[in-house]
Backbone bond lengths (Angstrom), bond angles and torsions (degrees), N, CA, C in turn:
res aa  C-N    CA-C-N  psi(-1)  N-CA   C-N-CA  omega(-1)  CA-C   N-CA-C  phi
1 M - - - 1.312 - - 1.606 107.15 -
2 T 1.263 112.51 126.98 1.526 124.12 179.09 1.494 108.28 -108.51
3 F 1.373 120.06 137.55 1.371 126.99 173.52 1.425 113.64 -147.75
4 D 1.303 115.41 163.34 1.577 121.38 -174.23 1.544 103.53 -106.97
5 I 1.367 113.39 144.99 1.464 124.07 175.80 1.530 107.92 -124.16
6 R 1.350 111.33 128.45 1.538 118.85 174.07 1.497 105.97 -117.04
7 I 1.288 122.46 133.42 1.319 130.27 176.31 1.571 112.20 -135.40
8 I 1.288 116.01 133.21 1.500 121.20 176.23 1.529 103.43 -110.06
9 C 1.310 115.57 125.10 1.426 123.33 -175.15 1.543 112.03 -152.10
10 D 1.373 111.39 166.32 1.464 115.05 174.22 1.573 111.86 -63.70
11 H 1.275 117.67 145.70 1.468 121.55 -176.00 1.534 108.52 -55.71
12 H 1.206 122.78 -44.92 1.441 123.78 -172.28 1.628 110.73 -68.93
13 D 1.363 113.87 -16.72 1.507 114.10 177.87 1.467 117.33 -90.85
14 A 1.343 115.90 -7.53 1.488 125.19 -172.86 1.546 111.18 -54.64
15 D 1.292 116.32 -49.89 1.485 117.08 -175.94 1.471 115.94 -64.98
16 T 1.333 112.65 -41.52 1.545 122.08 172.79 1.455 111.78 -53.99
17 I 1.346 112.77 -50.99 1.557 118.75 -179.19 1.429 112.44 -58.99
18 T 1.372 115.77 -46.74 1.455 127.69 -176.57 1.534 107.66 -59.53
19 R 1.388 117.91 -47.76 1.452 120.75 -176.24 1.561 109.46 -70.65
20 T 1.233 113.54 -37.94 1.630 117.75 178.17 1.540 108.92 -65.58
21 L 1.272 119.40 -40.31 1.454 116.63 179.74 1.573 110.10 -73.68
22 A 1.315 118.49 -30.79 1.490 120.98 176.42 1.504 109.30 -70.05
23 A 1.231 121.66 -26.53 1.483 123.42 169.70 1.450 116.00 -71.52
24 A 1.294 118.95 -28.44 1.467 122.93 -173.42 1.579 106.16 -96.58
25 F 1.282 117.66 -34.59 1.508 117.03 -178.38 1.586 107.25 -132.04
26 R 1.401 112.05 172.75 1.389 119.61 170.91 1.527 101.09 -89.83
27 T 1.412 112.57 120.48 1.489 119.28 -178.56 1.481 114.52 -120.32
28 G 1.212 122.39 158.66 1.508 125.89 171.05 1.445 104.02 -90.33
29 V 1.304 110.27 -171.56 1.545 119.09 176.77 1.492 107.09 -67.29
30 A 1.365 112.75 136.35 1.382 121.24 174.98 1.567 113.10 -74.36
31 R 1.387 113.83 128.34 1.468 116.46 175.82 1.457 106.25 -100.53
32 T 1.332 111.34 130.18 1.493 121.17 -178.10 1.438 116.29 -112.88
33 Y 1.341 121.73 134.59 1.489 125.48 175.87 1.444 109.39 -139.17
34 P 1.322 119.02 149.19 1.522 121.13 174.37 1.556 105.67 -70.49
35 T 1.383 110.29 151.95 1.412 114.47 171.31 1.567 112.51 -71.28
36 R 1.223 117.04 170.93 1.596 117.27 -177.20 1.515 112.11 -61.38
37 D 1.399 110.77 -33.94 1.581 111.23 177.99 1.489 112.61 -86.97
38 G 1.405 119.65 2.59 1.414 119.84 177.88 1.543 116.71 70.73
39 M 1.275 113.63 4.14 1.523 116.33 -176.70 1.589 115.09 -91.44
40 R 1.236 112.28 -23.18 1.546 118.05 -179.36 1.589 113.92 -131.79
41 T 1.158 113.59 -176.05 1.503 117.50 -175.67 1.661 107.44 -121.90
42 R 1.324 113.43 141.24 1.508 114.35 174.50 1.540 106.60 -109.60
43 L 1.260 115.08 123.25 1.522 121.22 176.43 1.526 109.48 -99.50
44 Y 1.265 119.43 140.90 1.358 127.30 174.85 1.496 107.88 -132.02
45 L 1.447 114.13 128.18 1.401 118.48 -175.03 1.593 106.97 -138.53
46 T 1.296 119.71 138.80 1.423 119.26 168.21 1.492 110.69 -98.96
47 A 1.214 122.30 134.61 1.461 125.87 -163.45 1.502 109.23 -140.40
48 T 1.346 118.04 152.46 1.426 128.59 173.67 1.566 106.65 -126.78
49 L 1.263 116.73 162.50 1.407 121.72 172.35 1.594 107.38 -73.05
50 K 1.333 113.68 142.73 1.457 114.39 173.86 1.544 111.18 -77.89
51 Q 1.282 113.83 142.77 1.446 120.17 170.96 1.467 113.34 -89.30
52 P 1.317 121.33 152.19 1.488 125.06 -176.97 1.594 110.64 -52.07
53 E 1.296 118.30 -32.83 1.476 121.07 -179.14 1.618 110.65 -74.92
54 D 1.325 114.86 -16.09 1.510 114.55 177.22 1.620 113.87 -68.69
55 D 1.238 113.28 -22.35 1.415 115.74 179.68 1.600 116.61 -92.41
56 Q 1.281 110.83 -2.65 1.409 117.06 -179.41 1.640 108.48 -77.67
57 P 1.367 109.09 139.97 1.513 112.96 178.09 1.543 111.00 -72.66
58 N 1.351 112.90 151.14 1.452 114.82 178.23 1.467 109.03 -78.36
59 T 1.309 118.04 132.20 1.497 122.26 177.24 1.497 113.04 -124.79
């Protein structure tokens, strides 16, 4: 199942949020845009649920 995530956050939190979502889901590249007022950042990601094999180390 693939779904889209949109988050509005402070600019300095964007990297932390993107890393946290990537740890929880399989995500594509985050697309970032300023909000209309220019005070915050909009993050858009396409994500899928991780499968159990995604967390297995490569051997």
